N, C-alpha and C positions, 0 to 999 in steps of 0.2 A: 151341396157337398163339394161340387166342383168349384163354386165361388170361394168357399172356405179354403180349399187347397191352394187356389191361386193367390189368395191374400197371404197365406203362410209363406208361400214361395217368394212373393215380393218382399215380405218382411225379412226373410233370411238373406236375400241378395243385398238388401239395404244394410243389414247388420254387418255382413262381410265387407261391404264397401266402406262402412264407417270405420271398422277396425283397421282395414288396410290404409285408409286415409290418415288415420291417427298415427299409425306407425311411420308412414312416410313423412308426415309433418314433424314428428318427434325426431326422426333420424336425420333429416336433411334441413329443415327450416327453423326448428325451434331449439337448435343447439345453444344458441346464445342466451336462452332463458335459464340454463343451468346455473345455479348459484355457486360462485367460488370467489375467494378473496385475493388470489394471486395466480400468475401464470403457472407457477410450480404446482399449486393445488389443482389447477385445471388439468395439467398433464397427468398428474397422479390419478385423478378421477377417471380420465379417459383410458390410461394404461391399465388400471385395475379392472375396468369394465371389459376391455378388449383383449388383454394379454392372456394367452392360454398356457405358454411355457416360458416362465420368467427366469428359470434357473438353468444355467449352462454348466454342466459338469466337465471340468478339464481332466483329461486322463492323467493318472499319477505321474507318468513319465514326461509330461509337459507342464507340470505345475511348478513354477519357480517361486511361489510365495513363501513356502516354508524355508527353503534354502536362503533366500534373500534376507528374511527376518533374522535368521540365525547368524548370518555372516556380517552384516553391515556395521554392527557396533564394534567388531574386532579388526576392521581395516581402518588405518589411521592416515591422516594427511601429514606428510613430512615436508617441512619448509626449511630450506638451508640458505645460509648466507656465505659469501666468499668475499674476501678483501682484507683490509687492514686489521680486522679483529674487533673485539669489543672495546679495546682501549689502545691508544697510541700516545707516546710521549710527545708527538707532534700534533697539536690540536687541529692543524690545517689539513692533516693527512686524510682524516675522515671526510672532510668537506670536498677535497679534490679527488679522493679515491674512495667514494662511497661504495659500500659492498654490493656486489651483484647478488641477485637472489634467484633461487630456483625451487622447484617443488617436485614431489613424487608421492609415493604411497608406501605403506608398510603394513605388516600383519602382526598382531599381538599373538604370541605363542605360549605365554605363561601369565597367570593371574598377577604375578608380582613384577611385571613390567618388561620382560624380554620381548624385543620386536625384531623381526627379520625383514630386510629390505634388500635392494640391489646395491652393490658396491658403487656403481656409477651414480646412484642417487645422492650419496653422501661423500663421495671422494673429494678430498681437499677442502671440505666445508669448514668454515670458521666456527659456525654455530649451527646446531641442529635442533629444530623445534618440532615437537610432535603434538598434533591437534586431534583429539578424539572426535568421534561422531557427535557427541553431545557438547562440543566446543570446549571441553576441558583441555588445558594446555600444559605441556611439560617440556623442559629442556632435557635432551638425551645425551648420553655419553656413548662412545664407541667401545664395544667390548672386543671386537676383532673384525677383520675384513679378509676376503679371499678373492682377489682379482681373477684367479683361474676359473672360478665358477660364477663370478659377478654377484657374490653374496656378501652381506654384512650383517652383523648382529649388534643391536643397540640395546640400551637399558635406560628406563626411566624409574624414578623413585615413586612407586605407587603400589597399591594393594587392591585386590579384588577386581581386577580388570577383566572384561570379557575377552576370552581368547578362543582361537580356532583349534579344533581337534584335527589331528592328522588323519588323512585318508590313506589309501593305498594306490599310488600312481602306477604300480605294476599291473593292477587289475583294470585300469582304464582301457576302454575299448574304442576302436575307431567308430565314429558315428554317435558316440555317447554325448548327451547334452551336458554342457558345463556353463558356469557363470563366471564372468570376470568382474571384480569389484575394485574400484580405485578412484582416483581423483584427476581425470583427464582435464587439461586446460583449467585447473583449479576449480572444476565443477565437483564439489565434494560428494562422496558417497554415491558414485554412479555405478549402476548395475547394468551389464550387457550380457546377452546370451548367445551361445553358438554351439557347435559340435566339435568333437575331437577329430581333426583332419588327418593327423599323422603323429607318430611317436619316434623318439630317437632321431630327431632332425638336427642336422649340423648345417648352420648357415654362415659360418666363418666370420663372426663378429667379435669374438673374444680374443684378446692378446695377453700373453703372459711372458715375463722375462725369461723363464725357463722352458718356454714352449710346452707347458703342462695344462693348457686350457682344456676344459671339458665342456663340450656342447652336445647335449642329448635332449633337446627341447621337445615338449609337447606342443604340437601345432594345432591351433584352433582358428575358427572364423568368428569368434567373439570380438566385437569392436574394442580395440585397445589403441590409445593415443598417448602423446607425450603427457606425463603426469600419472599414467597408469603403472609405470615401472615400480616394482616392489610390491604391488598389490596382489590380491588373492585370486587364484583360479580354484573353483570349488565344484564338487559334484552336486547332484540334486539332494543329497543328504546333508549338505552344508559342511562337508569335510574338505579340508585343505588338500588339494592334489598338486598344486604348483604355484610358483611365484612368477607373475607376469613380468617379462623382461624386455622383449623386443618386438618390433614389427618389421615386416618386409615391405618397403615402400620406396618410391622414387620421389615422393613429394614431402616426406617428413610427417605425413599424417596417415591414418589408417587406410589401407588399400585392400583389405580382405584377408590378410594373413598376420597372425600374432603368435608369439612363442613364449612358453613358460618353462622354468626349471622344474623338473619333477620333484615332488616332495620327498621321494625316497633318497634323493641326493641332498636336498635341502636340510633335512633333519640330521644327517651325518655331519655336514659341514658346520652347522651352528652348534651342535654338541661339542665338536672340536674347538670352536672359537670360545665357547663358554668355559670349557675345562682347561684348555691349554693356551688360549690367546692366538692360536694359529691353527691351520688345518694340518692334520696328520695324514699325509697323502701316501698311500701304498702304491708301488709301481711294479709292473712286471719287468720293465727294462727292455722294451722292444720298439722298433720302428715298424709301423704297420700301414696297410692301405686296404680299401675295400676290394673284394673279389668280384669281378664282373665277367662278362663273356670274353672280353679281350684278354684280361689277366689269366683266365682259365685256359685260353688257347695258348698264350705265351708260355705258361709253365706246365702245360699238358696236364691240367687238373681235371679230376673226375667230377668236380662240383663247381658251380658258378655262384655259390653263396658262402659267406664266411669272411674271415679277415686274414690276409696274407702277411706273413712275417717277412719283412724286407731286410731287417738287421737285428741282431741280438747284441745288447750291450755287454761288455766284458764284466764279469763278476755280478751280473744282475740275477734277480730271482728266476728269470726265464732261462738263463744259461745254466744255472745250478740245477734246475729241474729237468734239463735235457731238451728244451725247445730249441729248434734250429732255424736258420734262414731257409725260407721256402715252405715251412709248415703253414697249414691253413687252420687257424683257430676257429672252431665252430660253436663252442660253449664255454661259459664261465660258471662254475658251481651248478652245472646241469641246466643253466639258462641259455637258450639258443641266442647266439649273436651273429647277426647278418651284416653288421656295419662297424666301422671304427668307433662311431659314437656310442653304440650299444656296449661294445667291449670296454670303452673308457668309463662309462657310467658304472658298470658292474664292478670294475676294479676300484674305481674312485670311492666306492662305499666302504672300502676296507682300509684299516690303518696298517702302518708298517708292523711287521711281526705276525700278521694274520696270514693264514693259509687259504689259498684258493685252489679249486680243482679246475685244471685247464684241459679241455678236450680239443684235440687237433687231428688233422689228417696229414699223413706223410706217406707218399708213394701209394696212395689208395687205401692205406690201412689207418683205421681210427684208433687213437691212443689217448689215455687219460694219465695226467701227472699232477702231483701236488707241488705248488710253488709257494714259498714263504716270501711275502712282499717286502720290499725295502723302500726307503725314502730316496729322494734325489741325490743324497750323499752316499747311498749304498749302505745305510744303517737300518737295522730292524728295531731299534729302540725309539720310543716316543720322546719328543722334546717339547719344552715350553718356550714361550717368549720370555726369556729371563735376562736378556741383555739390559744392563742398567741404563736408565736415562740420566744423562749428565745434568744434575740439578744446578750446577753452576753457582755454588756458594751457599746453598741452604741445606741445613741438616734437620731431618724430621724424625719424629717418633710417634707411636700410637698415643691416643688420648684415653685417659681412664674413663670408665663408665660413669663414675660419679661426676667428673668434670663435664662430660657430655650432657648428662641429665641437668646439671646446674645451668648450663648454657642453652638448654633446650635444643640440642642438636642430636641427630640420629647417628652421625658419623663425622669424622674430621681427622686432621693431622696437626700435631703440635710442633711449632717451630722452636728448636733449641739453639739454633745459631743461624744468622743471616748475613751474608757478605755479598759483594759484587752488585749485580743488578737488583737483587732482592733487597739489599740494604738501601740502595739508592732509591728504590720505590717506596721505602719507609717501613718495611716489615722489621719487627724486632722480636727478640726472644720472648716466648710466652704467648705468642699469637696462635690461635687455633684456626686453621684454614677449614672453613665449612663448605665453601662453594667455589667452584672454578667455572667461570663463564656461566653463572646461574645454575650449574649442575651440582647437586649434592655430592660431596666427597665422602667415601666410606672409610678408607684407611690409607696407609702409606702406599701399599701395592696399587690400590685403585688410583691414587693421585698420580703416581708415576706413569701408569698406563694411560691416563687421560692426557698427560703432557706429551706422550708419544705421538698423539694425533693432532697436536696444536702447533700453529705457527702464526706469527704476527702478534698483535696485542692480545693480552689476556687480562681478565678481571678476577681478582682474588677478593673474597669476602669472608668474614668470620668475626671472632670475638677474642679479645685478650682474656686471660684467665681471671682478670678483675671484673669481667662482665662488659667491658667497653666494646661497642660494635664499631668496626672499621672496614674499609674497603681500599684496595690498592690496585693499581694498574702497572703493567710492565710489558715491554716488548720481549717476545719469546722467539 
């Protein structure tokens, strides 16, 4: 019996040793015997066998995938050229004065081709080319510009474009994640991420001939570089909350601080440009500065927050509403204002003739008044860009729909008389101008507005009513 027990014991030890040896041999020495046809297949076999948790769930507040996929097709690459223009009567001018080129970004805001960008991206450009994320290309016309906010509105002839929906920049909070999308250094469709670092930031970069510039930037630490100007700043819902405009840097490249125009101001400005051709700017008519501890002490103020009224313009909205020098404005339409930039932004959202509620402190007492805003000329009425462009010898009229259909044009203007430089260039009565510098012409108003932003050589293309296709160039 003891002998049998001993044999069984020895057998079990041998069996355990065999199993252990087999496992060790398989684990460490026989790995090369596993059959696979490629390194990738080998890795997949090992990872599948050894990985226990292959899925990493990113918290919703840190997941940028959805926002990026929504936005990237709506941000365009804007390429501009500067110089003698598309055409010159002097054939050597283009050779010796070849146009300079630059680039930036823009955001599609309607499906039928309206695009917002920075004014400095397209300022003085001879030609503006818009390239979509799918490499589709258009030539753009300028609808209007506003140097005081550094915004411009462009239009391309297109349908069913992917556009960005507006978000609410007033609800943006410090520390919130945001994405910047643009084309830095011609690197198209670049997405960077950061957080909102500050709001209503004034960095003193804008200049306006009437000293009406508005700086109330959203500051972020999302990487922005030359070429990002005019691109989108979006929240994680993929909504537009700002137009990237500037960086704070001593080198010309990103140093950690970038600035965007809040969409609350953007949408008002581009609506004005689309409807009137210029911004309808409502003004209180005051000279103001930030209240700080030193100002509070100088004027014996009970608060160190708000905006001090240094001067009230004669006949202004502020004067007529009873605001005086030395008052401290603390709110516009119930919205707290702690800086000049905040006050300017809230007022700049209103057109002349609109009423705002101004809350201010005078001698320790808080008062509310209503003020009807005026423009910089002291008027409450809205005005259009209606000054006629000197066409210098050409008379135009609208083209009938039947003629447009016959010539396969969607728009154009009919030349009924041509003198001066137009006649010298070869244009004759009966010519339908369909394109100006490759950009489609809609009607007479559109054509004259396009000429307002042109200088140097221009290229005119179209058809005679007989169907003959022709193109002409002239210096403008």
